[in-house]
Backbone as CSV, one residue per row, in Angstrom:
resi,resn,N_x,N_y,N_z,CA_x,CA_y,CA_z,C_x,C_y,C_z
1,UNK,50.804,171.928,118.508,51.134,170.946,119.519,52.651,170.761,119.530
2,UNK,53.221,170.638,120.693,54.674,170.490,120.808,55.137,169.196,120.156
3,UNK,56.376,169.211,119.680,56.915,168.052,118.966,56.968,166.804,119.855
4,UNK,57.396,166.955,121.110,57.459,165.827,122.039,56.084,165.275,122.357
5,UNK,55.115,166.154,122.433,53.747,165.728,122.721,53.160,164.950,121.549
6,UNK,53.504,165.362,120.318,53.059,164.610,119.144,53.634,163.210,119.154
7,UNK,54.906,163.103,119.540,55.563,161.800,119.591,54.914,160.914,120.649
8,UNK,54.479,161.491,121.763,53.835,160.725,122.830,52.515,160.123,122.371
9,UNK,51.784,160.831,121.507,50.468,160.371,121.087,50.490,159.505,119.822
10,UNK,51.668,159.140,119.344,51.746,158.197,118.226,51.329,156.821,118.723
11,UNK,50.665,156.044,117.882,50.211,154.716,118.318,51.347,153.788,118.756
12,UNK,52.512,153.869,118.095,53.608,152.980,118.481,54.234,153.370,119.818
13,UNK,53.893,154.517,120.364,54.329,154.917,121.699,53.198,154.768,122.704
14,UNK,52.015,155.172,122.309,50.885,155.204,123.236,50.374,153.808,123.592
15,UNK,50.295,152.912,122.632,49.756,151.570,122.896,50.620,150.801,123.895
16,UNK,51.957,150.721,123.707,52.755,150.024,124.730,52.672,150.681,126.103
17,UNK,52.587,152.002,126.147,52.467,152.704,127.420,51.182,152.312,128.140
18,UNK,50.081,152.273,127.421,48.796,151.888,127.998,48.826,150.429,128.462
19,UNK,49.445,149.561,127.671,49.528,148.144,128.032,50.349,147.958,129.298
20,UNK,51.482,148.639,129.411,52.336,148.513,130.597,51.625,149.043,131.838
21,UNK,51.001,150.201,131.730,50.276,150.757,132.875,49.123,149.836,133.269
22,UNK,48.440,149.280,132.293,47.358,148.337,132.584,47.862,147.066,133.242
23,UNK,49.010,146.560,132.798,49.578,145.355,133.400,49.977,145.603,134.846
24,UNK,50.570,146.760,135.113,50.942,147.084,136.491,49.698,147.211,137.357
25,UNK,48.662,147.866,136.847,47.414,147.993,137.610,46.788,146.628,137.860
26,UNK,46.833,145.740,136.872,46.291,144.397,137.027,47.057,143.611,138.096
27,UNK,48.374,143.703,138.073,49.174,143.017,139.083,48.899,143.554,140.481
28,UNK,48.733,144.863,140.609,48.394,145.446,141.905,47.029,144.970,142.385
29,UNK,46.100,144.795,141.463,44.758,144.377,141.870,44.740,142.924,142.346
30,UNK,45.618,142.068,141.781,45.685,140.679,142.228,46.434,140.553,143.552
31,UNK,47.379,141.431,143.785,48.174,141.367,145.008,47.524,142.156,146.124
32,UNK,48.263,142.326,147.182,47.820,143.129,148.308,48.507,144.492,148.191
33,UNK,47.790,145.522,147.701,48.434,146.813,147.435,49.126,147.419,148.655
34,UNK,48.537,147.278,149.836,49.153,147.842,151.038,50.490,147.163,151.314
35,UNK,50.540,145.853,151.153,51.777,145.115,151.400,52.828,145.439,150.337
36,UNK,52.397,145.567,149.090,53.326,145.893,148.010,53.937,147.273,148.243
37,UNK,53.127,148.240,148.593,53.643,149.596,148.847,54.568,149.614,150.051
38,UNK,54.249,148.835,151.104,55.113,148.759,152.273,56.472,148.159,151.892
39,UNK,56.452,147.134,151.033,57.702,146.530,150.572,58.523,147.540,149.767
40,UNK,57.852,148.318,148.931,58.548,149.315,148.124,59.168,150.399,149.003
41,UNK,58.443,150.819,150.039,58.949,151.859,150.930,60.113,151.362,151.776
42,UNK,60.133,150.078,152.095,61.200,149.550,152.946,62.426,149.116,152.150
43,UNK,62.394,149.256,150.830,63.526,148.848,149.997,64.724,149.727,150.302
44,UNK,65.875,149.109,150.480,67.101,149.830,150.804,67.539,150.673,149.609
45,UNK,67.644,151.983,149.816,67.948,152.912,148.722,69.346,152.678,148.139
46,UNK,70.295,152.259,148.966,71.656,152.041,148.468,71.677,150.900,147.460
47,UNK,70.754,149.960,147.579,70.671,148.875,146.609,70.317,149.409,145.222
48,UNK,69.488,150.439,145.168,69.162,151.053,143.874,70.401,151.652,143.232
49,UNK,71.271,152.255,144.047,72.511,152.829,143.527,73.381,151.722,142.941
50,UNK,73.517,150.601,143.664,74.321,149.482,143.167,73.733,148.904,141.878
51,UNK,72.432,148.759,141.833,71.785,148.237,140.626,72.048,149.173,139.446
52,UNK,71.926,150.472,139.683,72.174,151.448,138.628,73.617,151.381,138.149
53,UNK,74.569,151.342,139.087,75.982,151.297,138.709,76.318,150.016,137.946
54,UNK,75.792,148.888,138.393,76.036,147.634,137.688,75.438,147.660,136.287
55,UNK,74.288,148.289,136.145,73.664,148.412,134.827,74.518,149.275,133.903
56,UNK,75.044,150.372,134.424,75.899,151.245,133.619,77.157,150.503,133.191
57,UNK,77.785,149.767,134.116,78.985,148.997,133.775,78.656,147.939,132.724
58,UNK,77.549,147.241,132.897,77.133,146.207,131.938,76.933,146.814,130.541
59,UNK,76.262,147.946,130.485,76.013,148.575,129.182,77.315,149.077,128.571
60,UNK,78.235,149.560,129.389,79.518,150.029,128.875,80.305,148.863,128.286
61,UNK,80.272,147.720,128.956,80.962,146.530,128.443,80.323,146.077,127.132
62,UNK,79.019,146.090,127.079,78.332,145.707,125.832,78.684,146.657,124.701
63,UNK,78.825,147.938,125.026,79.165,148.943,124.022,80.544,148.683,123.434
64,UNK,81.472,148.312,124.298,82.840,148.061,123.836,82.886,146.778,123.039
């Protein structure tokens, strides 16, 4: 088995992954999935770039 695949199946990696995926599925089931997906599709892509750049700057400042 590949080394990365072994790391994926460790309990300290697999359990949080399953919990996060389950939480997202639970939230989708309580909400209106069609409306949530429409909101995600209409999100302005340039905002993602700004969020990413601000995150990089924030982490760089924390590093220093």
